[in-house]
ModelCIF file with pLDDT and N, C-alpha, C, O atoms, coordinates in Angstrom:
data_MODEL
#
_entry.id   MODEL 
#
_entity.id                         1 
_entity.type                       polymer 
_entity.pdbx_number_of_molecules   1 
#
_entity_poly.entity_id                      1 
_entity_poly.type                           'polypeptide(L)' 
_entity_poly.nstd_linkage                   no 
_entity_poly.nstd_monomer                   no 
_entity_poly.pdbx_seq_one_letter_code       
;(UNK)(UNK)(UNK)(UNK)(UNK)(UNK)(UNK)(UNK)(UNK)(UNK)(UNK)(UNK)(UNK)(UNK)(UNK)(UNK)
(UNK)(UNK)(UNK)(UNK)(UNK)(UNK)(UNK)(UNK)(UNK)(UNK)(UNK)(UNK)(UNK)(UNK)(UNK)(UNK)
(UNK)(UNK)(UNK)(UNK)(UNK)(UNK)(UNK)(UNK)(UNK)(UNK)(UNK)
;
_entity_poly.pdbx_seq_one_letter_code_can   XXXXXXXXXXXXXXXXXXXXXXXXXXXXXXXXXXXXXXXXXXX 
_entity_poly.pdbx_strand_id                 A 
#
loop_
_entity_poly_seq.entity_id 
_entity_poly_seq.num 
_entity_poly_seq.mon_id 
_entity_poly_seq.hetero 
1 1  UNK n 
1 2  UNK n 
1 3  UNK n 
1 4  UNK n 
1 5  UNK n 
1 6  UNK n 
1 7  UNK n 
1 8  UNK n 
1 9  UNK n 
1 10 UNK n 
1 11 UNK n 
1 12 UNK n 
1 13 UNK n 
1 14 UNK n 
1 15 UNK n 
1 16 UNK n 
1 17 UNK n 
1 18 UNK n 
1 19 UNK n 
1 20 UNK n 
1 21 UNK n 
1 22 UNK n 
1 23 UNK n 
1 24 UNK n 
1 25 UNK n 
1 26 UNK n 
1 27 UNK n 
1 28 UNK n 
1 29 UNK n 
1 30 UNK n 
1 31 UNK n 
1 32 UNK n 
1 33 UNK n 
1 34 UNK n 
1 35 UNK n 
1 36 UNK n 
1 37 UNK n 
1 38 UNK n 
1 39 UNK n 
1 40 UNK n 
1 41 UNK n 
1 42 UNK n 
1 43 UNK n 
#
_struct_asym.id          A 
_struct_asym.entity_id   1 
#
loop_
_ma_qa_metric.id 
_ma_qa_metric.mode 
_ma_qa_metric.name 
_ma_qa_metric.software_group_id 
_ma_qa_metric.type 
1 global pLDDT . pLDDT 
2 local  pLDDT . pLDDT 
#
_ma_qa_metric_global.metric_id      1 
_ma_qa_metric_global.metric_value   90.00 
_ma_qa_metric_global.model_id       1 
_ma_qa_metric_global.ordinal_id     1 
#
loop_
_ma_qa_metric_local.label_asym_id 
_ma_qa_metric_local.label_comp_id 
_ma_qa_metric_local.label_seq_id 
_ma_qa_metric_local.metric_id 
_ma_qa_metric_local.metric_value 
_ma_qa_metric_local.model_id 
_ma_qa_metric_local.ordinal_id 
A UNK 1  2 70.00 1 1  
A UNK 2  2 85.00 1 2  
A UNK 3  2 93.00 1 3  
A UNK 4  2 94.00 1 4  
A UNK 5  2 89.00 1 5  
A UNK 6  2 89.00 1 6  
A UNK 7  2 95.00 1 7  
A UNK 8  2 93.00 1 8  
A UNK 9  2 90.00 1 9  
A UNK 10 2 89.00 1 10 
A UNK 11 2 91.00 1 11 
A UNK 12 2 91.00 1 12 
A UNK 13 2 91.00 1 13 
A UNK 14 2 92.00 1 14 
A UNK 15 2 92.00 1 15 
A UNK 16 2 91.00 1 16 
A UNK 17 2 93.00 1 17 
A UNK 18 2 93.00 1 18 
A UNK 19 2 93.00 1 19 
A UNK 20 2 93.00 1 20 
A UNK 21 2 88.00 1 21 
A UNK 22 2 90.00 1 22 
A UNK 23 2 92.00 1 23 
A UNK 24 2 90.00 1 24 
A UNK 25 2 93.00 1 25 
A UNK 26 2 94.00 1 26 
A UNK 27 2 90.00 1 27 
A UNK 28 2 89.00 1 28 
A UNK 29 2 91.00 1 29 
A UNK 30 2 91.00 1 30 
A UNK 31 2 92.00 1 31 
A UNK 32 2 90.00 1 32 
A UNK 33 2 90.00 1 33 
A UNK 34 2 91.00 1 34 
A UNK 35 2 92.00 1 35 
A UNK 36 2 91.00 1 36 
A UNK 37 2 89.00 1 37 
A UNK 38 2 87.00 1 38 
A UNK 39 2 89.00 1 39 
A UNK 40 2 89.00 1 40 
A UNK 41 2 87.00 1 41 
A UNK 42 2 88.00 1 42 
A UNK 43 2 80.00 1 43 
#
loop_
_atom_site.group_PDB 
_atom_site.id 
_atom_site.type_symbol 
_atom_site.label_atom_id 
_atom_site.label_alt_id 
_atom_site.label_comp_id 
_atom_site.label_asym_id 
_atom_site.label_entity_id 
_atom_site.label_seq_id 
_atom_site.pdbx_PDB_ins_code 
_atom_site.Cartn_x 
_atom_site.Cartn_y 
_atom_site.Cartn_z 
_atom_site.occupancy 
_atom_site.B_iso_or_equiv 
_atom_site.pdbx_formal_charge 
_atom_site.auth_seq_id 
_atom_site.auth_comp_id 
_atom_site.auth_asym_id 
_atom_site.auth_atom_id 
_atom_site.pdbx_PDB_model_num 
ATOM 1   N N  . UNK A 1 1  ? 32.065 -38.357 64.299 1.00 70.00 ? 1  UNK A N  1 
ATOM 2   C CA . UNK A 1 1  ? 32.817 -38.226 65.491 1.00 70.00 ? 1  UNK A CA 1 
ATOM 3   C C  . UNK A 1 1  ? 33.698 -39.530 65.551 1.00 70.00 ? 1  UNK A C  1 
ATOM 4   O O  . UNK A 1 1  ? 33.241 -40.628 65.235 1.00 70.00 ? 1  UNK A O  1 
ATOM 5   N N  . UNK A 1 2  ? 34.955 -39.341 65.968 1.00 85.00 ? 2  UNK A N  1 
ATOM 6   C CA . UNK A 1 2  ? 35.853 -40.531 65.949 1.00 85.00 ? 2  UNK A CA 1 
ATOM 7   C C  . UNK A 1 2  ? 35.689 -41.328 67.157 1.00 85.00 ? 2  UNK A C  1 
ATOM 8   O O  . UNK A 1 2  ? 35.094 -40.881 68.137 1.00 85.00 ? 2  UNK A O  1 
ATOM 9   N N  . UNK A 1 3  ? 36.229 -42.566 67.114 1.00 93.00 ? 3  UNK A N  1 
ATOM 10  C CA . UNK A 1 3  ? 36.095 -43.523 68.200 1.00 93.00 ? 3  UNK A CA 1 
ATOM 11  C C  . UNK A 1 3  ? 36.544 -43.104 69.538 1.00 93.00 ? 3  UNK A C  1 
ATOM 12  O O  . UNK A 1 3  ? 35.969 -43.480 70.560 1.00 93.00 ? 3  UNK A O  1 
ATOM 13  N N  . UNK A 1 4  ? 37.658 -42.260 69.535 1.00 94.00 ? 4  UNK A N  1 
ATOM 14  C CA . UNK A 1 4  ? 38.169 -41.814 70.793 1.00 94.00 ? 4  UNK A CA 1 
ATOM 15  C C  . UNK A 1 4  ? 37.053 -41.007 71.615 1.00 94.00 ? 4  UNK A C  1 
ATOM 16  O O  . UNK A 1 4  ? 36.822 -41.244 72.801 1.00 94.00 ? 4  UNK A O  1 
ATOM 17  N N  . UNK A 1 5  ? 36.443 -40.114 70.930 1.00 89.00 ? 5  UNK A N  1 
ATOM 18  C CA . UNK A 1 5  ? 35.397 -39.289 71.663 1.00 89.00 ? 5  UNK A CA 1 
ATOM 19  C C  . UNK A 1 5  ? 34.150 -40.129 71.918 1.00 89.00 ? 5  UNK A C  1 
ATOM 20  O O  . UNK A 1 5  ? 33.456 -39.844 72.895 1.00 89.00 ? 5  UNK A O  1 
ATOM 21  N N  . UNK A 1 6  ? 33.799 -41.166 71.102 1.00 89.00 ? 6  UNK A N  1 
ATOM 22  C CA . UNK A 1 6  ? 32.771 -41.976 71.459 1.00 89.00 ? 6  UNK A CA 1 
ATOM 23  C C  . UNK A 1 6  ? 33.029 -42.745 72.682 1.00 89.00 ? 6  UNK A C  1 
ATOM 24  O O  . UNK A 1 6  ? 32.119 -42.926 73.490 1.00 89.00 ? 6  UNK A O  1 
ATOM 25  N N  . UNK A 1 7  ? 34.270 -43.233 72.880 1.00 95.00 ? 7  UNK A N  1 
ATOM 26  C CA . UNK A 1 7  ? 34.617 -44.021 74.103 1.00 95.00 ? 7  UNK A CA 1 
ATOM 27  C C  . UNK A 1 7  ? 34.941 -43.150 75.220 1.00 95.00 ? 7  UNK A C  1 
ATOM 28  O O  . UNK A 1 7  ? 34.929 -43.644 76.347 1.00 95.00 ? 7  UNK A O  1 
ATOM 29  N N  . UNK A 1 8  ? 35.253 -41.818 75.052 1.00 93.00 ? 8  UNK A N  1 
ATOM 30  C CA . UNK A 1 8  ? 35.612 -40.878 76.118 1.00 93.00 ? 8  UNK A CA 1 
ATOM 31  C C  . UNK A 1 8  ? 34.801 -39.588 76.054 1.00 93.00 ? 8  UNK A C  1 
ATOM 32  O O  . UNK A 1 8  ? 35.380 -38.520 75.856 1.00 93.00 ? 8  UNK A O  1 
ATOM 33  N N  . UNK A 1 9  ? 33.508 -39.650 76.212 1.00 90.00 ? 9  UNK A N  1 
ATOM 34  C CA . UNK A 1 9  ? 32.720 -38.472 76.031 1.00 90.00 ? 9  UNK A CA 1 
ATOM 35  C C  . UNK A 1 9  ? 33.059 -37.372 77.079 1.00 90.00 ? 9  UNK A C  1 
ATOM 36  O O  . UNK A 1 9  ? 32.718 -36.206 76.878 1.00 90.00 ? 9  UNK A O  1 
ATOM 37  N N  . UNK A 1 10 ? 33.719 -37.741 78.175 1.00 89.00 ? 10 UNK A N  1 
ATOM 38  C CA . UNK A 1 10 ? 34.042 -36.772 79.136 1.00 89.00 ? 10 UNK A CA 1 
ATOM 39  C C  . UNK A 1 10 ? 35.186 -35.869 78.715 1.00 89.00 ? 10 UNK A C  1 
ATOM 40  O O  . UNK A 1 10 ? 35.454 -34.875 79.390 1.00 89.00 ? 10 UNK A O  1 
ATOM 41  N N  . UNK A 1 11 ? 35.867 -36.179 77.628 1.00 91.00 ? 11 UNK A N  1 
ATOM 42  C CA . UNK A 1 11 ? 36.869 -35.332 76.992 1.00 91.00 ? 11 UNK A CA 1 
ATOM 43  C C  . UNK A 1 11 ? 36.360 -34.306 76.026 1.00 91.00 ? 11 UNK A C  1 
ATOM 44  O O  . UNK A 1 11 ? 37.140 -33.496 75.527 1.00 91.00 ? 11 UNK A O  1 
ATOM 45  N N  . UNK A 1 12 ? 35.104 -34.308 75.748 1.00 91.00 ? 12 UNK A N  1 
ATOM 46  C CA . UNK A 1 12 ? 34.446 -33.348 74.870 1.00 91.00 ? 12 UNK A CA 1 
ATOM 47  C C  . UNK A 1 12 ? 34.114 -32.139 75.725 1.00 91.00 ? 12 UNK A C  1 
ATOM 48  O O  . UNK A 1 12 ? 33.407 -32.248 76.727 1.00 91.00 ? 12 UNK A O  1 
ATOM 49  N N  . UNK A 1 13 ? 34.638 -30.966 75.315 1.00 91.00 ? 13 UNK A N  1 
ATOM 50  C CA . UNK A 1 13 ? 34.427 -29.729 76.139 1.00 91.00 ? 13 UNK A CA 1 
ATOM 51  C C  . UNK A 1 13 ? 33.290 -28.890 75.568 1.00 91.00 ? 13 UNK A C  1 
ATOM 52  O O  . UNK A 1 13 ? 33.410 -27.723 75.196 1.00 91.00 ? 13 UNK A O  1 
ATOM 53  N N  . UNK A 1 14 ? 32.141 -29.635 75.540 1.00 92.00 ? 14 UNK A N  1 
ATOM 54  C CA . UNK A 1 14 ? 30.945 -28.951 75.070 1.00 92.00 ? 14 UNK A CA 1 
ATOM 55  C C  . UNK A 1 14 ? 29.793 -30.025 74.869 1.00 92.00 ? 14 UNK A C  1 
ATOM 56  O O  . UNK A 1 14 ? 29.871 -31.159 75.340 1.00 92.00 ? 14 UNK A O  1 
ATOM 57  N N  . UNK A 1 15 ? 28.768 -29.584 74.161 1.00 92.00 ? 15 UNK A N  1 
ATOM 58  C CA . UNK A 1 15 ? 27.643 -30.434 73.950 1.00 92.00 ? 15 UNK A CA 1 
ATOM 59  C C  . UNK A 1 15 ? 27.654 -30.812 72.456 1.00 92.00 ? 15 UNK A C  1 
ATOM 60  O O  . UNK A 1 15 ? 27.659 -29.926 71.601 1.00 92.00 ? 15 UNK A O  1 
ATOM 61  N N  . UNK A 1 16 ? 27.658 -32.110 72.137 1.00 91.00 ? 16 UNK A N  1 
ATOM 62  C CA . UNK A 1 16 ? 27.606 -32.532 70.757 1.00 91.00 ? 16 UNK A CA 1 
ATOM 63  C C  . UNK A 1 16 ? 26.162 -32.338 70.233 1.00 91.00 ? 16 UNK A C  1 
ATOM 64  O O  . UNK A 1 16 ? 25.205 -32.578 70.970 1.00 91.00 ? 16 UNK A O  1 
ATOM 65  N N  . UNK A 1 17 ? 26.008 -31.916 68.995 1.00 93.00 ? 17 UNK A N  1 
ATOM 66  C CA . UNK A 1 17 ? 24.737 -31.651 68.426 1.00 93.00 ? 17 UNK A CA 1 
ATOM 67  C C  . UNK A 1 17 ? 24.781 -31.911 66.972 1.00 93.00 ? 17 UNK A C  1 
ATOM 68  O O  . UNK A 1 17 ? 25.794 -31.692 66.307 1.00 93.00 ? 17 UNK A O  1 
ATOM 69  N N  . UNK A 1 18 ? 23.632 -32.400 66.454 1.00 93.00 ? 18 UNK A N  1 
ATOM 70  C CA . UNK A 1 18 ? 23.502 -32.603 65.020 1.00 93.00 ? 18 UNK A CA 1 
ATOM 71  C C  . UNK A 1 18 ? 22.742 -31.410 64.461 1.00 93.00 ? 18 UNK A C  1 
ATOM 72  O O  . UNK A 1 18 ? 21.677 -31.044 64.959 1.00 93.00 ? 18 UNK A O  1 
ATOM 73  N N  . UNK A 1 19 ? 23.308 -30.809 63.417 1.00 93.00 ? 19 UNK A N  1 
ATOM 74  C CA . UNK A 1 19 ? 22.644 -29.692 62.782 1.00 93.00 ? 19 UNK A CA 1 
ATOM 75  C C  . UNK A 1 19 ? 22.644 -29.911 61.260 1.00 93.00 ? 19 UNK A C  1 
ATOM 76  O O  . UNK A 1 19 ? 23.233 -30.870 60.762 1.00 93.00 ? 19 UNK A O  1 
ATOM 77  N N  . UNK A 1 20 ? 22.003 -29.045 60.565 1.00 93.00 ? 20 UNK A N  1 
ATOM 78  C CA . UNK A 1 20 ? 22.077 -29.162 59.102 1.00 93.00 ? 20 UNK A CA 1 
ATOM 79  C C  . UNK A 1 20 ? 22.342 -27.865 58.380 1.00 93.00 ? 20 UNK A C  1 
ATOM 80  O O  . UNK A 1 20 ? 22.052 -26.791 58.908 1.00 93.00 ? 20 UNK A O  1 
ATOM 81  N N  . UNK A 1 21 ? 22.895 -27.943 57.167 1.00 88.00 ? 21 UNK A N  1 
ATOM 82  C CA . UNK A 1 21 ? 23.144 -26.819 56.443 1.00 88.00 ? 21 UNK A CA 1 
ATOM 83  C C  . UNK A 1 21 ? 21.856 -26.310 55.772 1.00 88.00 ? 21 UNK A C  1 
ATOM 84  O O  . UNK A 1 21 ? 20.813 -26.953 55.892 1.00 88.00 ? 21 UNK A O  1 
ATOM 85  N N  . UNK A 1 22 ? 21.909 -25.220 55.101 1.00 90.00 ? 22 UNK A N  1 
ATOM 86  C CA . UNK A 1 22 ? 20.760 -24.591 54.466 1.00 90.00 ? 22 UNK A CA 1 
ATOM 87  C C  . UNK A 1 22 ? 20.285 -25.489 53.350 1.00 90.00 ? 22 UNK A C  1 
ATOM 88  O O  . UNK A 1 22 ? 19.185 -25.305 52.827 1.00 90.00 ? 22 UNK A O  1 
ATOM 89  N N  . UNK A 1 23 ? 21.118 -26.480 52.970 1.00 92.00 ? 23 UNK A N  1 
ATOM 90  C CA . UNK A 1 23 ? 20.781 -27.394 51.879 1.00 92.00 ? 23 UNK A CA 1 
ATOM 91  C C  . UNK A 1 23 ? 20.306 -28.750 52.449 1.00 92.00 ? 23 UNK A C  1 
ATOM 92  O O  . UNK A 1 23 ? 20.051 -29.657 51.657 1.00 92.00 ? 23 UNK A O  1 
ATOM 93  N N  . UNK A 1 24 ? 20.178 -28.931 53.750 1.00 90.00 ? 24 UNK A N  1 
ATOM 94  C CA . UNK A 1 24 ? 19.695 -30.103 54.403 1.00 90.00 ? 24 UNK A CA 1 
ATOM 95  C C  . UNK A 1 24 ? 20.732 -31.180 54.763 1.00 90.00 ? 24 UNK A C  1 
ATOM 96  O O  . UNK A 1 24 ? 20.354 -32.225 55.292 1.00 90.00 ? 24 UNK A O  1 
ATOM 97  N N  . UNK A 1 25 ? 22.008 -30.959 54.496 1.00 93.00 ? 25 UNK A N  1 
ATOM 98  C CA . UNK A 1 25 ? 23.031 -31.891 54.849 1.00 93.00 ? 25 UNK A CA 1 
ATOM 99  C C  . UNK A 1 25 ? 23.365 -31.850 56.294 1.00 93.00 ? 25 UNK A C  1 
ATOM 100 O O  . UNK A 1 25 ? 23.731 -30.791 56.803 1.00 93.00 ? 25 UNK A O  1 
ATOM 101 N N  . UNK A 1 26 ? 23.258 -32.949 56.984 1.00 94.00 ? 26 UNK A N  1 
ATOM 102 C CA . UNK A 1 26 ? 23.543 -32.996 58.450 1.00 94.00 ? 26 UNK A CA 1 
ATOM 103 C C  . UNK A 1 26 ? 25.012 -33.119 58.782 1.00 94.00 ? 26 UNK A C  1 
ATOM 104 O O  . UNK A 1 26 ? 25.750 -33.777 58.048 1.00 94.00 ? 26 UNK A O  1 
ATOM 105 N N  . UNK A 1 27 ? 25.458 -32.512 59.856 1.00 90.00 ? 27 UNK A N  1 
ATOM 106 C CA . UNK A 1 27 ? 26.785 -32.700 60.414 1.00 90.00 ? 27 UNK A CA 1 
ATOM 107 C C  . UNK A 1 27 ? 26.700 -32.428 61.887 1.00 90.00 ? 27 UNK A C  1 
ATOM 108 O O  . UNK A 1 27 ? 25.740 -31.865 62.415 1.00 90.00 ? 27 UNK A O  1 
ATOM 109 N N  . UNK A 1 28 ? 27.789 -32.875 62.531 1.00 89.00 ? 28 UNK A N  1 
ATOM 110 C CA . UNK A 1 28 ? 27.832 -32.717 63.970 1.00 89.00 ? 28 UNK A CA 1 
ATOM 111 C C  . UNK A 1 28 ? 28.711 -31.509 64.320 1.00 89.00 ? 28 UNK A C  1 
ATOM 112 O O  . UNK A 1 28 ? 29.679 -31.187 63.631 1.00 89.00 ? 28 UNK A O  1 
ATOM 113 N N  . UNK A 1 29 ? 28.316 -30.844 65.449 1.00 91.00 ? 29 UNK A N  1 
ATOM 114 C CA . UNK A 1 29 ? 29.084 -29.712 65.967 1.00 91.00 ? 29 UNK A CA 1 
ATOM 115 C C  . UNK A 1 29 ? 29.184 -29.862 67.440 1.00 91.00 ? 29 UNK A C  1 
ATOM 116 O O  . UNK A 1 29 ? 28.365 -30.525 68.076 1.00 91.00 ? 29 UNK A O  1 
ATOM 117 N N  . UNK A 1 30 ? 30.245 -29.211 68.010 1.00 91.00 ? 30 UNK A N  1 
ATOM 118 C CA . UNK A 1 30 ? 30.434 -29.158 69.460 1.00 91.00 ? 30 UNK A CA 1 
ATOM 119 C C  . UNK A 1 30 ? 30.099 -27.786 69.915 1.00 91.00 ? 30 UNK A C  1 
ATOM 120 O O  . UNK A 1 30 ? 30.838 -26.845 69.627 1.00 91.00 ? 30 UNK A O  1 
ATOM 121 N N  . UNK A 1 31 ? 28.986 -27.629 70.633 1.00 92.00 ? 31 UNK A N  1 
ATOM 122 C CA . UNK A 1 31 ? 28.625 -26.246 71.128 1.00 92.00 ? 31 UNK A CA 1 
ATOM 123 C C  . UNK A 1 31 ? 29.349 -26.099 72.525 1.00 92.00 ? 31 UNK A C  1 
ATOM 124 O O  . UNK A 1 31 ? 29.226 -26.973 73.383 1.00 92.00 ? 31 UNK A O  1 
ATOM 125 N N  . UNK A 1 32 ? 30.042 -25.061 72.707 1.00 90.00 ? 32 UNK A N  1 
ATOM 126 C CA . UNK A 1 32 ? 30.744 -24.834 73.955 1.00 90.00 ? 32 UNK A CA 1 
ATOM 127 C C  . UNK A 1 32 ? 29.742 -24.684 75.110 1.00 90.00 ? 32 UNK A C  1 
ATOM 128 O O  . UNK A 1 32 ? 28.652 -24.147 74.914 1.00 90.00 ? 32 UNK A O  1 
ATOM 129 N N  . UNK A 1 33 ? 30.111 -25.163 76.328 1.00 90.00 ? 33 UNK A N  1 
ATOM 130 C CA . UNK A 1 33 ? 29.313 -24.924 77.480 1.00 90.00 ? 33 UNK A CA 1 
ATOM 131 C C  . UNK A 1 33 ? 29.285 -23.420 77.738 1.00 90.00 ? 33 UNK A C  1 
ATOM 132 O O  . UNK A 1 33 ? 30.308 -22.741 77.652 1.00 90.00 ? 33 UNK A O  1 
ATOM 133 N N  . UNK A 1 34 ? 28.072 -22.906 78.061 1.00 91.00 ? 34 UNK A N  1 
ATOM 134 C CA . UNK A 1 34 ? 27.930 -21.524 78.274 1.00 91.00 ? 34 UNK A CA 1 
ATOM 135 C C  . UNK A 1 34 ? 28.316 -21.176 79.710 1.00 91.00 ? 34 UNK A C  1 
ATOM 136 O O  . UNK A 1 34 ? 28.028 -21.950 80.623 1.00 91.00 ? 34 UNK A O  1 
ATOM 137 N N  . UNK A 1 35 ? 28.963 -20.026 79.930 1.00 92.00 ? 35 UNK A N  1 
ATOM 138 C CA . UNK A 1 35 ? 29.364 -19.607 81.173 1.00 92.00 ? 35 UNK A CA 1 
ATOM 139 C C  . UNK A 1 35 ? 30.501 -20.232 81.836 1.00 92.00 ? 35 UNK A C  1 
ATOM 140 O O  . UNK A 1 35 ? 30.819 -19.887 82.974 1.00 92.00 ? 35 UNK A O  1 
ATOM 141 N N  . UNK A 1 36 ? 31.158 -21.170 81.163 1.00 91.00 ? 36 UNK A N  1 
ATOM 142 C CA . UNK A 1 36 ? 32.427 -21.807 81.659 1.00 91.00 ? 36 UNK A CA 1 
ATOM 143 C C  . UNK A 1 36 ? 33.584 -21.500 80.786 1.00 91.00 ? 36 UNK A C  1 
ATOM 144 O O  . UNK A 1 36 ? 33.588 -21.815 79.596 1.00 91.00 ? 36 UNK A O  1 
ATOM 145 N N  . UNK A 1 37 ? 34.573 -20.882 81.374 1.00 89.00 ? 37 UNK A N  1 
ATOM 146 C CA . UNK A 1 37 ? 35.794 -20.499 80.674 1.00 89.00 ? 37 UNK A CA 1 
ATOM 147 C C  . UNK A 1 37 ? 36.598 -21.764 80.189 1.00 89.00 ? 37 UNK A C  1 
ATOM 148 O O  . UNK A 1 37 ? 36.822 -22.714 80.940 1.00 89.00 ? 37 UNK A O  1 
ATOM 149 N N  . UNK A 1 38 ? 36.998 -21.710 78.936 1.00 87.00 ? 38 UNK A N  1 
ATOM 150 C CA . UNK A 1 38 ? 37.724 -22.843 78.313 1.00 87.00 ? 38 UNK A CA 1 
ATOM 151 C C  . UNK A 1 38 ? 38.964 -23.205 79.177 1.00 87.00 ? 38 UNK A C  1 
ATOM 152 O O  . UNK A 1 38 ? 39.297 -24.376 79.359 1.00 87.00 ? 38 UNK A O  1 
ATOM 153 N N  . UNK A 1 39 ? 39.613 -22.173 79.685 1.00 89.00 ? 39 UNK A N  1 
ATOM 154 C CA . UNK A 1 39 ? 40.769 -22.410 80.478 1.00 89.00 ? 39 UNK A CA 1 
ATOM 155 C C  . UNK A 1 39 ? 40.514 -23.305 81.690 1.00 89.00 ? 39 UNK A C  1 
ATOM 156 O O  . UNK A 1 39 ? 41.339 -24.132 82.077 1.00 89.00 ? 39 UNK A O  1 
ATOM 157 N N  . UNK A 1 40 ? 39.362 -23.103 82.253 1.00 89.00 ? 40 UNK A N  1 
ATOM 158 C CA . UNK A 1 40 ? 38.932 -23.902 83.506 1.00 89.00 ? 40 UNK A CA 1 
ATOM 159 C C  . UNK A 1 40 ? 38.671 -25.342 83.016 1.00 89.00 ? 40 UNK A C  1 
ATOM 160 O O  . UNK A 1 40 ? 39.082 -26.307 83.660 1.00 89.00 ? 40 UNK A O  1 
ATOM 161 N N  . UNK A 1 41 ? 37.971 -25.473 81.851 1.00 87.00 ? 41 UNK A N  1 
ATOM 162 C CA . UNK A 1 41 ? 37.700 -26.848 81.350 1.00 87.00 ? 41 UNK A CA 1 
ATOM 163 C C  . UNK A 1 41 ? 38.989 -27.616 81.013 1.00 87.00 ? 41 UNK A C  1 
ATOM 164 O O  . UNK A 1 41 ? 39.081 -28.818 81.263 1.00 87.00 ? 41 UNK A O  1 
ATOM 165 N N  . UNK A 1 42 ? 39.998 -26.903 80.437 1.00 88.00 ? 42 UNK A N  1 
ATOM 166 C CA . UNK A 1 42 ? 41.245 -27.549 80.120 1.00 88.00 ? 42 UNK A CA 1 
ATOM 167 C C  . UNK A 1 42 ? 42.056 -28.090 81.264 1.00 88.00 ? 42 UNK A C  1 
ATOM 168 O O  . UNK A 1 42 ? 42.829 -29.038 81.121 1.00 88.00 ? 42 UNK A O  1 
ATOM 169 N N  . UNK A 1 43 ? 41.854 -27.442 82.447 1.00 80.00 ? 43 UNK A N  1 
ATOM 170 C CA . UNK A 1 43 ? 42.542 -27.893 83.685 1.00 80.00 ? 43 UNK A CA 1 
ATOM 171 C C  . UNK A 1 43 ? 41.977 -29.239 84.088 1.00 80.00 ? 43 UNK A C  1 
ATOM 172 O O  . UNK A 1 43 ? 42.401 -29.810 85.092 1.00 80.00 ? 43 UNK A O  1 
#
């Protein structure tokens, strides 16, 4: 994750999560908030 989002977590339109591939390599993903339309979040 870059420094901008570390310093401004309110600008992330979802929940950050660490997950792994089938080979065990970890990476971060942003899971969208459930039940909230992206258009509403962008406003």
